N, C-alpha and C positions, 0 to 999 in steps of 0.2 A: 516572527518565526514562520518558516515555510515548511508545510508537512505534506508528504506524498503518501497516500494510502493505497496499498495495492489491492487488486481485485478480490483476493481471498478474504480480505477484511470486509469488504462491502457485501460479500456473500455469507459471511458468518451469521448474521441474524436469520438467514434462511436455512441454516443447517439445523437438523433436529436438535433442539435444545434439551437433549437427554443426558448430557455429561455436564458436570459442574464447570470444567474448563471452557466448554462452548458458551455457557451462560455468562460467565464472568468476562470472557473476551468480548462478547456481544456488548455488555454494559460498558466496558472500558472504550470500545470503539465508538459507541454513541456518545460517551463522556468526552472523548478527545474532540469529536466534532463540535459538540456543545461548547467545550472550553475554547476552541478556536473561534467560534462566533463571538463569544463574550469578550475574549482578550484580543480580537482583531488580527489573529494569526490567519494565514492563508492555507487552505487546503487545495492542493494541486492534483489534478487528475490528468489522464492521457488517453490517447486512442488505444494503447495497449490494454489498459484497464477496461475500456468499453468493449474491445474485441474479445477479451477473455470472458467477460460477462455474457456476451452474445453466444458463446460456445455452449452455454448450459442448455441441454435439450428440454428441461422442464420449463415450459413457457410461463407458468405462474411464478416460479422462483426467479427465472431470468427477468421478468418484468419487475418484480418487487426489488431486485438487486440493482437493476438499472435505475429505477426510481431513486433509491437510496444514494446511489453514486451521483446522479444528476442534482439531487437536492443538497448534496454535501460539498461537492467540489465548486470552489468559486473561480477556478481558473483551469483551463485545459492546456497543457503544453503540447505543441505540435511536434510530430515526428520529423526529425531532420537528418540530413546526411552526417552530421557531426554525432548525433545520438546513435545512429546505426553503427557508425564506426566504433564508437566507445563501447556499444553493446558487443560488438565482435571481440573487442580486446577483453571484456569481462568474461565472455564465454570461454575463451582460450584459457582463462585463469580458473575456470572450474564451475561457473554458474550456468544454469540451464539457459536456453535461448530466451524465454519469456522473462525469467528473473533478471537477465542481463539488460533486457530492454527497460524494465522497471527502474533499474538502478541507474542506467544511463540517462533516462528521461528525468529521473529525480535530480541528478547532477546538473543537467541542462537547465532545470527549473530553479536551480539554487537552493533546493530543499536542504533543510538542516537534518531532517530525519525521514526515513522511509518506514512506515508502520506496516508490519506483516505478521500473520499468524503461522507462517511457514517456518518452521523451526529449522530446517535444512538451509534454507536461504539466509536466515539470520546467522547461523553458525558459520557458514562458509565465509560471509562477508566480515564477520568479527575475527575469525581465526586468521584469515588471509589479509585482513586490513585493506580490503579492495578499494575503498572510497572514503572521502571525507564526509560523505553522507552516512549518518549512522543508521544502520538497519536494526529495528528493534521491535519486540513484541508490544502490543498495546498495553498489556498488564504492567510491564516493567516501565514503559513510558509514563503511564498515568500515575504510577507510584512516585516516580521521580519528580514529576511536575507538581503533584499535590504535597508531597512531604517536604 
């Protein structure tokens, strides 16, 4: 299995863990990465993930998030003309520009799933059936894999 994890997931452990949802999503994200290591699944990253992480103005959080990303991803997919073209098509269909790039890169990587904590991103992809790559919240994914 190939799993693409977007930048909001890598940043989730740095979010103030004051709400139950944030705590549970953090545990699920870490669990997915651990599961991938044990089961031999690939965690794919991208320059888009790195660029989004770099935009965080809080240096401590930015560095911790980047470390988490670099320790988790076992492969980085390169940005290509095909990915940019596909991202433009996805953007026209209703995704934001960054989410479009994430999904296009996940497709290029041959990902089975794209893990995100962005509810709107997940909903648009699911409702419009934009891709063969399943865009899913880490809580739902971990439940499906474990049960």
